[in-house]
C-alpha positions, 0 to 999 in steps of 0.5 A: 661021747661017754665019760666015766663019772666018779660014783659020787658025781653020778650020785650028786647028779642023780639026786638033783635030777630026782628032785626035778633039777638039771645037773651036769659035770662041768669045766676042767674035769670034762675037758680032761676027761675028753682028752683022756686024762684023769681029772683032779677035781670034779665040779657040778653045775645045776639049775637048783638054787643054793638053798635047794641044793642044801636041802637035798644033801645031808652035808654041805658047806657054804663055800661061796653061796652068794655066787651060787656055790655050795660044797657037797661032802660025799664019800670023804671028798668035797664037790662044788655044786654051783647054780647056773648064773649070769655074771653082771658087769665087771668094774675092776677086771676081777669081780662081777658087780653082781650075779644073777641065777638062771635056769638056762645052762647055755647062759651059764656056759656062755660066761666061762673063759675058754671053749675047752672049759665050757663043756658040760656032761651027764650020762643022760644027755651026753656032752653039751658043747655049745661052743665047739670046745671038743673041736678046739681040743682036737685041734689044740687051740685055746680060744675064748668063749665069744669075744676075747676082749669081753672075756679078758675085760671081765677078768684080766687073769684070764689072759694069764690062764690062756698061756697057762692052759696052752703050756699045760695042754701043749696048745697054741692060742688062737690069733684073735685071742692073742690080739686081745691079750696084747691090747689088754695086757696092762689090765693085768695090773688089777690082779692080786699078786697071789692070783698071778703067782698061782697061774705063773707057778702052774705055767712054769711047773708044766711040761712046757715051761718055755711058754713063758716066752709067750707071756713076754711076746704078749706083753704080760711080763712087762707088768708081772715080771719085768725082770724077765723082759730085761733078761730077754733083751740082754745079749751075751757075746761070750764063747760060753753062751749061744743065747741071750740071757732070757733064752738061756734061762728058758732053755735051762728051765726045761733042763730041770724036773717039774719042781717048783724050787728047780723051775723058779731057780732056773727062771731067776738064776741069771736075773742079775746079769743085765745089771752086771753086764760089762764089755771086756777088752777081749770083746766079750761080755762079762757078768761079774758078781751076777750070782749075788745080784741075781739072789737079791733080785730073786728075793725081791721077785719072790716076795712080790709074788708072795711065795712062801718063805721056805720056797723063797729061801731055798730058791734064793740060796740056789740062785746065790751059789749056782756058779760056785766052783770049789777046787776038787779037793775034799777040804775045799768041797767041805768048806764050800758045803759048810759055806753054802749050807748042806740043805742046798745039796744035792740040788745044787748039782741039778742046777749046775747041770741044767745051767751048763746044758743051756750054754754053748758047747764050748768046754761043755764036756769038761764042765759036766765032768767037773760037776760029776767029780764035785758030786762024787767028792760030796758023796764021799764026804757024806758017806764019811759023815764029816762034820759040816755044821756046828751040830755035827761037832762032838762038843756043844755050847753046854759043854763049853759052859760047863768048862767055864767058858763065859756064856754069850758071844764067846761060845758062838765064836768058839764053836765056829772056830772049832767047826772050821778046824774040823772041816779042815781036819775031820779027825779032830772031831773028838771031844778030847781034842775039841775041849783042848782046842776050845780052851786055847781059842777062848783063852786067846779071845780073852787075852785079845779083849784085855789088850 
């Protein structure tokens, strides 16, 4: 098999060879190249020791030199070059106690996680595939190199990676590999929130986000996302639904683009339902106030997973208002936009449609028509440049102070009342009208304070 290596990778391998060392492209880049995909990052493995690597190349960075990794800078990019190594005993399901460098490529490949990631390549020797990785790629299987229990005991994150790779590649997980995950699932608790977050995001952003159910079936969500277990075990007896809360959640995730905010929103939008579930006299389940409870849970989950604040706030807002249904009149829609925040639009419509399409067919066409009309009114409001925030007003706090209104809470309260007035009647958004209205509002506040 011939793989087209980037020029920089060819140069790195060639220079190492010229200095008497073996060198190969290795890992995920080789896997993707075999699959006919365009690799993102190329890594090189070699029998050269870190100091020998550094002596060969002009520009290097000591990325992880104690573990044998040196980043070689070439052509404006960085390439990790790592010495063949044998990992010592793992004591915490995360880190090897020590690392031993070796001159044997097979020993290095033997320590890797999955067969599909344990292939090496250079133009001289072709594909080095000691563990039938190419065959597993052909058959669509994720399988560990050697004993699954040993590989997962070395680094518990590999259990998550197995599911993540199956989602990204559309593969199934080999049976003994699954059995080992089920047995060792509790050890995932040894892994940091950041590492779990990164794998979870790659999974849900993949083309197969429904593979999150594999995390549930293998017993991993019990420890990293117990909220999902509660959703999977929460039935919805309602004419509006045909799935459990968890199944509905999974279907809805597949209804949005592969976008972090969208996928996280759909994952968590109904997370409060298990806590809000009641049985009505009509024999149906009801979930009153679930958007607010779901938003609280989403905030807790995303903090626990250490998501960045910007993503967390966007998701929490979309979760909180995913079920908002204003009357289809411009005044009502303007009020709703102002309440929710313009930054949630037009994403809210994507979320609404995904949610609806994951429900039963009961009144589905009417629900979708409502969303279309809601969006059409929103677009008209945007085209009209209606004031939706205090910043859109034709008056400012500075002007109010120049008018003699006392600086402090009165200014903020006055601006809020002015915005409410303008939202109800956009034509009032003129400086002349707002000055007169501000005097009236501030005057009333002062009289109330005196009384």
